[in-house]
C-alpha positions as CSV (number, residue, x, y, z in Angstrom):
1,X,13.8,-13.0,3.0
2,X,14.5,-11.9,6.6
3,X,14.4,-14.6,9.1
4,X,11.6,-14.6,11.7
5,X,12.7,-14.1,15.3
6,X,13.2,-17.1,17.6
7,X,10.4,-18.3,19.8
8,X,10.4,-18.1,23.6
9,X,8.9,-20.6,26.0
10,X,8.3,-18.3,28.9
11,X,4.5,-18.3,28.5
12,X,2.1,-21.2,28.0
13,X,0.9,-22.0,24.5
14,X,-2.4,-20.6,23.2
15,X,-4.7,-23.6,23.6
16,X,-7.8,-24.8,25.3
17,X,-5.6,-25.9,28.3
18,X,-4.1,-22.4,28.6
19,X,-6.9,-19.8,28.3
20,X,-6.0,-16.7,26.2
21,X,-6.2,-14.3,29.2
22,X,-3.8,-16.4,31.2
23,X,-1.3,-16.5,28.3
24,X,-1.5,-12.7,27.8
25,X,-1.3,-11.9,31.5
26,X,1.8,-14.1,32.0
27,X,3.9,-12.6,29.2
28,X,7.2,-11.1,30.3
29,X,6.1,-7.7,29.1
30,X,3.1,-7.6,31.4
31,X,4.2,-9.8,34.2
32,X,7.8,-8.7,34.7
33,X,8.5,-5.4,32.9
34,X,5.5,-3.0,32.9
35,X,4.2,-1.4,36.1
36,X,1.0,-3.0,37.4
37,X,-2.0,-2.0,35.3
38,X,-5.2,-3.3,33.8
39,X,-3.1,-5.5,31.5
40,X,-2.3,-7.7,34.5
41,X,-5.9,-8.7,35.2
42,X,-7.8,-7.9,32.0
43,X,-9.9,-10.4,30.1
44,X,-8.1,-10.8,26.7
45,X,-8.3,-9.8,24.0
46,X,-8.2,-6.2,25.1
47,X,-9.3,-3.1,23.1
48,X,-6.7,-0.8,21.4
49,X,-7.7,2.0,23.7
50,X,-7.3,-0.2,26.8
51,X,-3.7,-1.1,25.8
52,X,-2.9,2.5,24.8
53,X,-4.2,3.8,28.2
54,X,-2.1,1.3,30.1
55,X,1.0,2.3,28.2
56,X,0.2,6.0,28.7
57,X,0.4,5.6,32.5
58,X,3.8,3.8,32.5
59,X,7.0,5.6,33.5
60,X,9.0,7.1,30.7
61,X,11.6,4.5,30.8
62,X,9.0,1.8,30.0
63,X,7.1,3.8,27.4
64,X,10.2,4.0,25.4
65,X,10.8,0.2,25.2
66,X,11.6,-0.5,21.5
67,X,9.2,-2.2,19.1
68,X,11.8,-3.7,16.7
69,X,9.6,-5.3,14.0
70,X,6.2,-4.9,12.5
71,X,4.6,-7.4,10.2
72,X,1.5,-8.3,8.3
73,X,0.2,-11.9,8.1
74,X,-2.5,-13.6,6.1
75,X,-4.2,-16.6,7.6
76,X,-4.2,-19.8,5.5
77,X,-6.5,-22.1,7.4
78,X,-8.0,-24.3,4.6
79,X,-11.3,-24.7,6.4
80,X,-12.1,-21.0,6.5
81,X,-14.7,-19.8,4.0
82,X,-12.6,-16.9,2.6
83,X,-9.5,-19.1,2.0
84,X,-11.5,-21.9,0.4
85,X,-13.7,-19.7,-1.9
86,X,-10.7,-17.7,-3.2
87,X,-8.4,-20.7,-3.5
88,X,-6.1,-19.2,-0.9
89,X,-5.8,-15.8,-2.6
90,X,-7.5,-14.1,0.4
91,X,-7.5,-14.8,4.1
92,X,-7.9,-12.8,7.3
93,X,-5.0,-10.3,7.7
94,X,-3.5,-9.0,10.9
95,X,-0.3,-7.4,12.3
96,X,2.3,-8.6,14.7
97,X,4.6,-6.2,16.6
98,X,7.8,-7.5,18.2
99,X,8.7,-5.8,21.5
100,X,12.4,-6.0,22.6
101,X,12.5,-6.2,26.4
102,X,15.3,-4.6,28.4
103,X,16.9,-8.0,29.1
104,X,16.9,-9.0,25.4
105,X,13.8,-11.2,25.4
106,X,10.9,-10.6,23.2
107,X,7.1,-10.3,23.6
108,X,4.8,-10.3,20.6
109,X,1.6,-8.3,20.1
110,X,-1.0,-9.5,17.8
111,X,-3.2,-6.7,16.4
112,X,-6.6,-7.5,14.9
113,X,-9.6,-5.9,13.4
114,X,-12.7,-8.2,13.4
115,X,-16.2,-8.2,11.8
116,X,-17.7,-8.3,15.3
117,X,-16.2,-8.2,18.8
118,X,-14.9,-11.5,20.1
119,X,-16.4,-13.0,23.2
120,X,-15.8,-10.9,26.3
121,X,-14.7,-7.8,24.4
122,X,-16.8,-4.8,23.1
123,X,-14.3,-3.6,20.5
124,X,-13.5,-4.6,16.9
125,X,-9.9,-3.4,17.3
126,X,-8.2,-5.8,19.7
127,X,-4.8,-6.8,21.0
128,X,-3.4,-10.1,22.4
129,X,0.1,-10.9,23.6
130,X,2.4,-13.9,23.8
131,X,6.1,-14.7,24.4
132,X,5.9,-17.4,21.8
133,X,6.1,-16.1,18.2
134,X,4.6,-19.3,16.8
135,X,1.4,-18.7,18.7
136,X,0.6,-15.9,16.2
137,X,2.1,-17.3,13.0
138,X,0.7,-20.9,12.7
139,X,-1.2,-21.4,9.4
140,X,-0.1,-18.0,8.0
141,X,1.8,-16.5,5.2
142,X,4.1,-13.5,6.0
143,X,3.1,-10.7,3.6
144,X,5.3,-7.8,4.8
145,X,7.9,-7.1,7.4
146,X,9.9,-4.1,8.5
147,X,12.5,-4.6,11.3
148,X,15.4,-2.8,12.9
149,X,18.9,-4.1,11.9
150,X,19.5,-6.9,14.4
151,X,23.3,-6.2,14.3
152,X,22.8,-2.7,15.6
153,X,22.7,-1.9,19.3
154,X,19.1,-0.9,19.8
155,X,20.0,1.4,22.7
156,X,22.3,3.3,20.5
157,X,20.4,3.2,17.2
158,X,16.7,2.6,18.0
159,X,14.3,2.3,15.0
160,X,12.1,4.9,16.6
161,X,9.0,2.8,17.1
162,X,8.3,2.3,20.8
163,X,5.4,1.1,23.0
164,X,4.4,4.8,23.3
165,X,4.3,5.5,19.6
166,X,2.6,2.2,18.9
167,X,-0.1,3.0,21.5
168,X,-0.5,6.4,19.8
169,X,-1.0,4.7,16.5
170,X,-3.7,2.6,18.0
171,X,-5.5,5.7,19.1
172,X,-5.3,7.0,15.6
173,X,-6.8,3.8,14.3
174,X,-9.7,4.1,16.8
175,X,-10.4,7.7,15.8
176,X,-10.3,6.9,12.1
177,X,-12.6,3.9,12.4
178,X,-15.0,5.7,14.7
179,X,-18.5,4.4,14.7
180,X,-18.2,2.8,11.3
181,X,-19.0,-0.9,11.0
182,X,-16.9,-3.5,9.3
183,X,-17.3,-3.0,5.5
184,X,-16.5,-5.8,3.0
185,X,-15.4,-3.3,0.3
186,X,-14.0,-0.5,2.5
187,X,-13.2,-0.8,6.1
188,X,-12.2,-4.4,6.4
189,X,-9.2,-6.4,7.9
190,X,-7.1,-5.7,4.8
191,X,-7.7,-2.0,5.1
192,X,-6.8,-1.9,8.8
193,X,-3.7,-4.2,8.6
194,X,-2.4,-2.3,5.6
195,X,-2.9,1.2,7.1
196,X,-1.2,0.1,10.4
197,X,1.7,-1.5,8.6
198,X,2.3,1.2,6.0
199,X,1.9,4.0,8.6
200,X,4.8,2.3,10.6
201,X,6.8,1.8,7.4
202,X,6.3,5.4,6.2
203,X,6.9,7.2,9.4
204,X,10.1,5.4,10.2
205,X,11.2,4.9,6.6
206,X,14.6,6.3,7.0
207,X,15.4,3.8,9.8
208,X,14.1,0.8,7.9
209,X,16.2,1.9,4.8
210,X,19.3,2.5,6.9
211,X,20.3,-1.2,7.3
212,X,16.9,-2.4,8.4
213,X,15.1,-5.5,7.2
214,X,12.5,-5.2,4.5
215,X,10.5,-8.3,3.5
216,X,9.9,-8.4,0.6
217,X,12.7,-6.0,-0.1
218,X,12.1,-4.6,-3.6
219,X,8.4,-3.5,-3.3
220,X,8.9,-2.1,0.2
221,X,12.1,-0.3,-0.7
222,X,10.3,1.3,-3.7
223,X,7.5,2.3,-1.4
224,X,9.8,3.9,1.1
225,X,11.6,5.8,-1.7
226,X,8.2,7.0,-2.8
227,X,8.4,5.3,-6.2
228,X,5.0,3.6,-5.8
229,X,1.9,3.8,-3.7
230,X,0.3,1.7,-1.0
231,X,-2.0,-0.2,-3.3
232,X,0.7,-1.3,-5.7
233,X,3.0,-2.2,-2.9
234,X,0.5,-4.2,-0.9
235,X,-0.4,-6.2,-4.0
236,X,3.3,-6.8,-4.8
237,X,3.8,-8.1,-1.3
238,X,0.8,-10.4,-1.4
239,X,0.9,-11.8,-5.0
240,X,4.0,-13.4,-6.6
241,X,5.4,-11.5,-9.6
242,X,4.6,-14.5,-11.9
243,X,0.9,-13.6,-11.5
244,X,1.3,-10.3,-13.3
245,X,-2.3,-10.2,-14.7
246,X,-3.7,-11.0,-11.2
247,X,-1.7,-8.0,-9.9
248,X,-3.1,-5.7,-12.5
249,X,-6.6,-6.9,-12.0
250,X,-6.4,-6.5,-8.2
251,X,-4.9,-3.0,-8.6
252,X,-7.7,-1.9,-11.0
253,X,-10.3,-3.4,-8.7
254,X,-8.9,-1.7,-5.6
255,X,-8.6,1.7,-7.2
256,X,-12.0,1.7,-8.9
257,X,-13.8,0.5,-5.8
258,X,-12.2,3.1,-3.7
259,X,-12.9,5.9,-6.2
260,X,-16.6,4.9,-6.2
261,X,-16.6,5.0,-2.4
262,X,-15.0,8.4,-2.4
263,X,-17.6,9.7,-4.9
264,X,-20.5,8.1,-3.2
265,X,-19.8,9.3,0.4
266,X,-18.3,12.7,-0.6
267,X,-17.4,14.7,2.5
268,X,-20.3,13.3,4.5
269,X,-20.2,10.8,7.4
270,X,-18.2,7.8,6.5
271,X,-16.2,9.6,3.9
272,X,-13.4,7.8,2.1
273,X,-10.1,9.0,0.7
274,X,-8.0,7.4,-2.0
275,X,-5.6,5.0,-0.4
276,X,-2.4,7.1,-0.5
277,X,-4.3,10.2,0.7
278,X,-5.7,8.2,3.5
279,X,-2.3,6.9,4.5
280,X,-0.9,10.5,4.6
281,X,-3.8,11.5,6.8
282,X,-3.1,8.7,9.2
283,X,0.6,9.5,9.5
284,X,-0.2,13.2,9.9
285,X,-2.7,12.4,12.7
286,X,-0.2,10.1,14.3
287,X,2.5,12.8,14.4
288,X,0.1,15.4,15.8
289,X,-1.3,13.1,18.4
290,X,1.9,11.4,19.4
291,X,2.1,13.2,22.8
292,X,2.0,10.2,25.2
293,X,4.8,11.8,27.2
294,X,2.6,14.7,28.2
295,X,1.0,14.7,31.6
296,X,2.3,11.2,32.4
297,X,4.7,9.9,35.0
298,X,8.4,10.8,34.2
299,X,9.9,8.0,36.2
């Protein structure tokens, strides 16, 4: 399994003594690298569109800062209802993106989809930042990770994922979610975390396969080589192979429930697609809408 990146101590810990907004505002990415924007004074967490808009207005040299890793985590707090009632099988899922700053330091972006907006925010799709990786990984299990080869010079062989392309993906997520509420069997945190992760994996698959890090290696490699679909891969990443019957049951449940949703909603408002078709639609929208370099400052 690929090792997790080292933590930095350049920002205060996420705690009651260090309010979330102060932690995010003081990250190296916001405080020292990006041009002054709403991210410098916003109340965190911020909405996807707020983050994307701030990235859009950065000079080209900053929009192309590399995002060198993208991960999915599952929370394992034993006190949470979901974890307790499912004996740890389920827990809230979210993504973490690792940003490689020009001086070699790293800032981490936590990407969440919640049932209802957190205090001080009006969006269900939110972003927080920290320079300390452990702020976002305590009481969690790493489900999946794609990362650029750390031995390669990122300036010479970038993985292709940048702040600009990440911001563009956030806009796709907002468009796809639209006005739809959080749905236990459809549009939930698993749905969002998986679509974000597998969109990143699929779009830049050649880069991840060319010496990149894949965790867990086998299921993600099979997915990138188009030997299996998103449902089978996500289950293989989340459930150990010794629980073969559990994997089969989860696959059947996921496919049947989605097929029922596709049938029930048809082509009307709130329509659903089968998981692999939906992923293809996301990636297609991402490629078409990935035009952050248009009508923005060049330097």
